[in-house]
C-alpha positions as CSV (number, residue, x, y, z in Angstrom):
1,M,87.3,105.5,93.1
2,L,89.8,102.8,91.7
3,K,89.7,104.3,88.4
4,T,90.6,108.1,89.9
5,L,93.6,106.2,91.5
6,V,95.0,104.5,88.6
7,T,94.6,107.2,86.3
8,G,96.3,109.9,88.4
9,Q,93.1,112.1,89.2
10,L,94.1,112.4,92.9
11,S,96.8,114.2,94.5
12,L,100.3,113.0,95.0
13,S,99.8,113.1,98.7
14,M,96.4,111.2,98.5
15,T,97.8,108.4,96.2
16,F,100.9,107.8,98.2
17,W,99.7,108.3,102.0
18,V,96.1,107.3,102.1
19,W,96.2,104.4,99.3
20,G,99.9,103.5,99.4
21,V,100.8,103.9,103.2
22,C,97.4,103.8,104.7
23,G,96.1,100.9,102.4
24,G,99.2,98.7,102.5
25,L,99.1,99.0,106.2
26,L,95.5,98.0,106.6
27,I,95.8,95.1,104.5
28,G,99.3,94.0,106.3
29,L,97.1,94.1,109.5
30,I,94.4,91.7,108.0
31,G,97.3,89.4,106.7
32,L,98.7,89.6,110.6
33,A,95.3,88.7,112.1
34,G,95.2,85.8,109.8
35,V,98.3,84.5,111.3
36,Y,97.5,84.9,114.8
37,T,94.3,83.1,114.2
38,G,95.6,80.2,112.8
39,Y,94.7,81.0,108.9
40,V,97.8,81.0,107.2
41,V,96.3,81.3,103.8
42,F,95.3,85.0,104.5
43,L,99.0,85.9,104.6
44,P,99.6,85.2,100.9
45,L,96.3,86.3,99.9
46,T,97.0,89.9,101.5
47,F,100.2,89.8,100.0
48,L,98.5,89.3,96.3
49,M,95.9,92.2,97.3
50,K,98.9,94.4,98.3
51,T,100.4,93.7,95.1
52,V,97.4,94.7,93.0
53,L,97.0,98.0,95.5
54,F,100.5,99.0,94.9
55,G,100.2,98.3,90.9
56,G,97.4,100.8,91.0
57,V,99.1,103.4,93.3
58,L,102.2,102.8,91.3
59,S,100.4,103.8,87.8
60,G,98.5,106.8,89.7
61,I,101.5,108.1,90.6
62,T,103.2,107.4,87.0
63,F,100.1,109.4,85.8
64,I,100.9,112.3,88.3
65,L,104.6,112.5,87.5
66,R,103.6,112.6,83.6
67,R,102.2,116.0,84.4
68,K,104.8,117.5,86.5
69,I,108.1,115.8,87.8
70,T,108.9,116.8,91.5
71,V,111.4,115.4,94.0
72,L,108.7,114.2,96.4
73,G,107.0,112.5,93.7
74,T,109.9,110.6,92.2
75,L,110.6,109.7,95.8
76,A,107.2,108.1,96.3
77,F,107.4,106.4,93.1
78,F,110.6,104.5,94.0
79,I,109.2,103.6,97.3
80,I,106.1,102.2,95.8
81,L,108.3,100.3,93.1
82,I,110.5,98.7,96.0
83,Q,107.2,97.8,97.7
84,L,105.6,96.0,94.7
85,I,108.7,94.2,93.8
86,M,108.6,92.9,97.4
87,S,105.2,92.1,97.1
88,V,105.6,89.8,94.0
89,V,108.6,88.1,95.8
90,M,106.5,87.4,98.9
91,V,103.3,86.3,96.8
92,I,105.9,84.0,94.8
93,G,107.4,82.5,98.3
94,L,104.2,82.3,100.1
95,S,102.2,80.5,97.3
96,S,103.0,76.8,98.5
97,A,100.8,77.9,101.4
98,L,98.0,78.3,99.1
99,F,98.1,74.9,98.0
100,K,98.6,73.2,101.2
């Protein structure tokens, strides 16, 4: 399933909404549950998982856009790119929680 995501064999809506938005939301909820239960180490790990997920989604969207460039595809590309950059920044910023 991940191979079809990364190689762009899924549709743009499936790649962006299901894997990008819903997948990121689900992983974010796991990190939030970790904070509320006192396991703060889950937060940087979930941002690391988001970085991997958004990297795969960005790769899939890039392959989709190589076949046909659309306005919504370009918008989805930039939204996921911003999310990927923010996830990398958060992993770097919260990495001190891993080594406590």
